[in-house]
C-alpha positions in Angstrom: 0.0 0.0 0.0 2.8 2.4 0.9 4.6 1.6 -2.3 1.4 2.3 -4.3 0.8 5.6 -2.6 4.5 6.6 -3.1 4.2 5.7 -6.8 0.9 7.6 -7.2 2.3 10.7 -5.5 5.7 10.9 -7.2 7.1 14.3 -8.1 5.4 14.4 -11.5 2.0 13.5 -10.1 2.3 15.9 -7.2 3.1 18.7 -9.7 0.0 17.8 -11.7 -2.2 17.8 -8.6 -0.8 21.2 -7.5 -1.4 22.6 -11.0 -5.0 21.4 -10.9 -5.5 22.8 -7.4 -4.1 26.2 -8.6 -6.6 26.2 -11.5 -9.5 25.5 -9.2 -8.3 28.2 -6.8 -7.9 30.8 -9.6 -11.4 29.9 -10.9 -12.8 30.5 -7.4 -10.9 33.8 -7.1 -12.4 35.0 -10.4 -15.9 34.6 -8.8 -15.0 37.1 -6.1 -15.5 40.8 -6.6 -12.6 42.9 -7.8 -11.9 45.3 -4.9 -11.0 49.0 -5.4 -7.6 48.1 -3.9 -4.0 48.7 -4.9 -1.8 45.7 -4.6 2.0 46.3 -4.3 3.6 43.1 -5.5 7.4 42.6 -5.1 9.9 39.8 -5.2 12.7 42.0 -4.2 12.4 41.7 -0.4 10.6 39.8 2.2 7.9 41.6 4.2 8.7 45.1 3.0 8.8 47.3 0.0 12.0 48.8 -1.3 12.6 52.4 -2.1 10.8 52.7 -5.5 7.6 50.9 -4.6 7.7 52.4 -1.0 7.7 55.9 -2.4 4.4 55.3 -4.3 2.9 53.3 -1.4 3.6 56.1 1.1 2.2 58.8 -1.2 -1.0 57.0 -2.2 -4.2 57.6 -0.3 -6.2 54.5 -1.1 -6.9 51.0 0.1 -3.6 49.1 -0.2 -2.2 45.7 0.3 1.4 44.4 0.1 2.6 41.0 -1.2 6.4 41.0 -0.6 8.1 37.6 -0.9 11.3 36.7 -2.5 11.4 33.7 -4.8 10.9 30.8 -4.6 7.4 30.9 -3.3 6.1 28.0 -1.3 2.9 26.2 -2.1 1.4 28.0 1.0 2.2 31.4 -0.4 1.0 30.9 -3.9 -2.7 30.9 -3.2 -2.4 34.2 -1.4 -0.5 35.7 -4.4 -3.3 34.5 -6.8 -6.0 35.8 -4.5 -4.5 39.3 -4.4 -3.6 39.4 -8.1 -7.1 38.4 -9.2 -9.1 40.6 -6.8 -7.2 43.9 -6.8 -8.2 46.7 -9.1 -4.6 48.0 -9.6 -1.4 45.9 -9.3 1.9 47.8 -8.8 5.2 45.9 -9.2 8.9 46.8 -9.4 10.0 43.5 -10.9 8.8 40.3 -12.6 5.3 38.9 -11.8 5.7 35.3 -12.9 2.1 34.5 -12.1 0.7 36.5 -15.0 2.6 34.3 -17.5 -0.1 31.7 -16.9 -3.0 33.7 -15.6 -5.0 36.3 -17.5 -6.1 39.3 -15.4 -9.7 40.2 -15.2 -11.5 42.9 -17.1 -10.9 46.4 -15.6 -7.7 45.4 -13.7 -4.5 47.4 -14.3 -0.9 46.2 -14.0 1.6 49.0 -13.5 5.3 48.3 -13.8 7.5 50.7 -11.9 10.8 49.0 -12.9 13.5 49.2 -10.2 16.3 50.6 -12.4 16.7 53.9 -14.1 17.4 54.5 -17.7 18.4 52.1 -20.4 22.0 51.2 -19.8 22.7 47.4 -20.0 20.3 45.2 -21.8 17.6 43.1 -20.1 14.5 41.1 -20.8 14.2 39.8 -24.3 17.4 41.5 -25.3 19.6 39.2 -23.3 20.1 35.4 -22.9 17.9 34.0 -20.2 16.8 30.8 -18.6 13.3 31.8 -19.8 12.1 31.2 -23.3 11.2 34.3 -25.5 7.5 33.2 -25.2 7.7 33.1 -21.4 9.4 36.5 -21.3 6.7 38.0 -23.5 3.9 36.5 -21.5 5.4 37.9 -18.3 5.1 41.4 -19.6 2.2 41.3 -22.0 -0.5 42.5 -19.6 1.1 45.8 -18.5 -1.3 48.7 -18.6 1.7 51.1 -18.1 5.5 51.0 -17.6 7.2 53.9 -15.9 10.4 54.9 -17.7 12.8 57.8 -17.1 13.0 59.5 -20.5 11.4 59.7 -24.0 14.6 58.0 -25.4 14.2 55.0 -23.1 10.6 54.1 -24.2 11.7 52.2 -27.3 14.3 50.1 -25.3 11.8 49.1 -22.6 9.2 48.3 -25.3 11.7 46.0 -27.0 13.0 44.4 -23.8 9.4 43.6 -22.6 7.9 42.8 -26.0 5.2 45.4 -25.6 3.8 48.5 -27.5 5.9 51.6 -27.0 2.7 53.6 -26.1 2.5 51.6 -22.9 5.9 53.0 -21.8 5.3 56.3 -20.1 8.2 58.8 -19.4 7.0 59.8 -16.0 10.3 59.2 -14.1 11.2 56.8 -11.3 9.6 57.5 -8.0 12.6 56.6 -5.8 14.6 59.4 -7.5 12.5 62.1 -6.0 14.3 62.0 -2.7 17.6 62.7 -4.4 16.3 66.3 -4.9 15.1 66.8 -1.3 17.2 64.6 0.9 20.8 64.8 -0.4 22.1 66.7 2.6 20.3 64.2 5.0 21.8 61.2 3.2 25.3 62.7 3.4 24.8 63.6 7.1 23.9 60.0 8.0 27.2 58.7 6.6 29.3 61.2 8.4 27.4 60.8 11.6 28.1 57.0 11.5 31.7 57.5 10.3 33.1 60.7 11.7 36.5 59.6 10.5 35.3 60.4 6.9 35.0 64.1 7.7 37.4 66.3 5.7 38.4 63.2 3.6 38.2 62.6 -0.1 35.8 59.7 -0.4 35.8 57.4 -3.4 33.0 54.8 -3.6 33.6 51.6 -5.6 30.3 50.0 -6.4 30.6 47.3 -9.1 27.8 45.2 -10.3 27.6 41.4 -10.5 28.8 39.3 -13.4 27.1 36.5 -15.3 28.0 33.7 -17.6 25.3 32.1 -19.8 22.7 33.7 -17.5 24.2 32.4 -14.3 26.1 34.6 -11.7 29.8 34.1 -11.5 32.3 35.4 -9.0 34.0 38.7 -10.1 37.7 39.5 -9.8 38.3 43.2 -10.3 42.1 42.6 -10.9 43.2 45.3 -8.5 46.3 45.1 -6.4 44.6 46.3 -3.2 47.8 46.4 -1.1 49.5 48.6 -3.7 46.4 50.8 -4.1 46.2 51.3 -0.3 49.8 52.4 -0.3 49.3 54.9 -3.1 46.2 56.6 -1.5 47.0 59.9 0.2 46.4 60.4 3.9 43.1 62.3 3.1 41.8 59.7 0.6 39.5 56.8 1.5 38.1 54.1 -0.9 34.8 52.6 0.2 33.6 49.4 -1.4 29.9 48.7 -1.8 29.3 45.4 -3.5 26.0 44.6 -5.4 23.5 42.9 -3.0 23.7 39.6 -4.7 27.5 39.5 -4.5 27.8 37.6 -1.2 31.5 37.2 -1.4 34.3 39.7 -0.6 37.0 40.4 -3.1 39.2 42.7 -0.9 40.5 42.6 2.7 40.0 45.8 4.7 42.9 48.2 4.9 43.0 51.4 7.0 42.0 53.4 3.9 40.0 50.8 1.9 36.8 49.7 3.7 34.0 47.4 2.7 30.7 48.9 3.7 28.4 46.6 1.7 25.9 46.5 4.5 25.2 50.2 4.3 22.9 52.2 2.0 24.3 52.6 -1.6 22.3 55.8 -2.0 23.6 57.4 1.2 27.2 56.4 0.3 26.8 57.8 -3.2 25.5 61.1 -1.8 28.5 61.3 0.5 31.3 60.4 -1.9 33.4 62.7 -4.0 33.7 60.2 -6.9 31.8 57.1 -7.8 33.7 54.2 -9.4 31.5 51.6 -11.0 31.3 49.5 -14.2 27.9 48.5 -15.6 25.7 49.4 -12.6 22.6 51.6 -12.7 24.0 53.5 -9.7 25.4 55.9 -12.3 21.9 57.4 -12.6 21.8 58.2 -8.9 25.3 59.7 -9.2 24.2 61.9 -12.1 21.2 63.2 -10.2 23.4 63.9 -7.2 26.0 65.7 -9.4 28.7 63.1 -8.3 31.3 62.4 -11.1 31.8 58.8 -12.1 34.8 56.8 -13.3 34.0 53.6 -15.1 36.5 50.8 -14.2 35.8 48.0 -16.7 38.7 45.5 -17.1 36.4 43.0 -18.7 34.3 45.3 -20.9 35.2 43.4 -24.1 33.9 40.1 -22.6 30.9 41.5 -20.7 28.0 39.5 -22.1 24.9 41.7 -21.3 25.5 44.3 -24.0 24.3 47.9 -23.9 21.6 50.2 -25.2 23.9 53.2 -25.4 27.2 53.4 -27.3 29.8 52.1 -24.8 32.0 53.8 -23.7 31.4 57.0 -25.8 28.0 57.8 -24.3 29.1 57.4 -20.7 29.0 60.4 -18.3 32.6 59.9 -17.3 36.0 58.4 -18.3 36.4 54.6 -18.7 39.6 52.8 -17.7 40.3 49.1 -18.2 43.8 49.0 -16.5 44.0 49.2 -12.7 47.3 51.1 -13.0 45.3 54.1 -14.4 42.4 53.9 -12.0 43.7 56.2 -9.2 44.8 59.0 -11.6 41.4 58.8 -13.3 39.6 59.1 -10.0 41.6 62.1 -8.9 41.1 63.8 -12.3 37.3 63.3 -12.0 37.4 64.9 -8.5 39.4 67.9 -9.7 37.8 68.2 -13.2 34.3 66.8 -13.2 32.9 66.2 -16.7 29.9 68.5 -16.3 29.0 68.6 -20.0 29.0 64.8 -20.3 26.9 64.4 -17.2 24.3 66.9 -18.4 24.1 65.2 -21.8 23.6 61.8 -20.2 20.9 63.1 -17.8 19.0 64.8 -20.6 18.9 61.6 -22.7 18.4 59.0 -20.0 16.7 60.5 -17.0 15.1 63.8 -18.1 11.8 62.8 -16.5 13.4 62.4 -13.0 12.7 65.9 -11.8 11.6 65.3 -8.2 7.9 64.8 -9.2 7.8 61.2 -10.5 5.9 59.9 -7.4 3.2 62.5 -8.0 2.7 61.4 -11.6 2.7 57.7 -10.6 0.0 58.3 -7.9 -2.1 60.4 -10.3 -2.1 57.5 -12.8 -3.1 55.0 -10.2 -5.9 57.2 -8.9 -7.2 57.7 -12.4 -7.7 53.9 -12.6 -9.4 53.7 -9.2 -11.9 56.3 -10.3 
């Protein structure tokens, strides 16, 4: 008997049973009324909204619900996701909603994508190799009512990456950037309050992004002689390292003047630094809005597999170096002679809609759907 039960309930049969139960549950949810409620759906954190979605949530005066669970979702969580997705008038998300690949939303529902990254720098979605098929990628994004983008120029890139009509991509700006216009001094103050040893120092922030190979993350070696660099830094210079959140490994030991602060806010550190050093990270947009000059350290730019929407490196708002021996001089030059014209050109083409009022426009759009 036990053998029979085990055979009947093998992995394949369990999956079939769960799929059937999901269909039955979704059919039941479709019988429930659609509530005049705004669902904030995110897979970027557990139990909380991150800066972009939180800005809209805090500013919106309406009935709201939050579904915040990182993948993978357990079988206990999935029914709750389907319930909220099929009974909320408006769904706001800042990343992928895999459920809508297989479930058609109901008449009158709106799905609003406030993508977590600014501009159109490195390629994503349909424009890069993925573990998802092109059909899966398209079905993930096909039901968007609107996608918030940061400039007129970016619309075509988001439309192509998501496989949707360009008219759906609205240049209303990214809500999380509003605080860069109002809280810059407070963000700087938090860093110096926590690290008084940084006061009257030249602060250089190194914030590289992660690397992939065939769609899978791989460990990154920046090819920097950290001991030599530490010895070359002047007494009033400090290099801060802020790794990408998914880079769980360290690539540098701490020195008195080279410190890993990867547990601290990237935004606060960017506001406090004199020069940002990065490679292919969207943190460059925050730096541009904060008027922080950027140096692009890209020892692997010829092998980097994601590709870019802009002309790399000509369109960058700062100098690119590929040899670590030239890095420090490039940083010091950016500090003394910031490329103001290049930064302004980059801002106007990539983030012209980020003017401190993006949250207002997002809220107005949501409220129009609720009416």
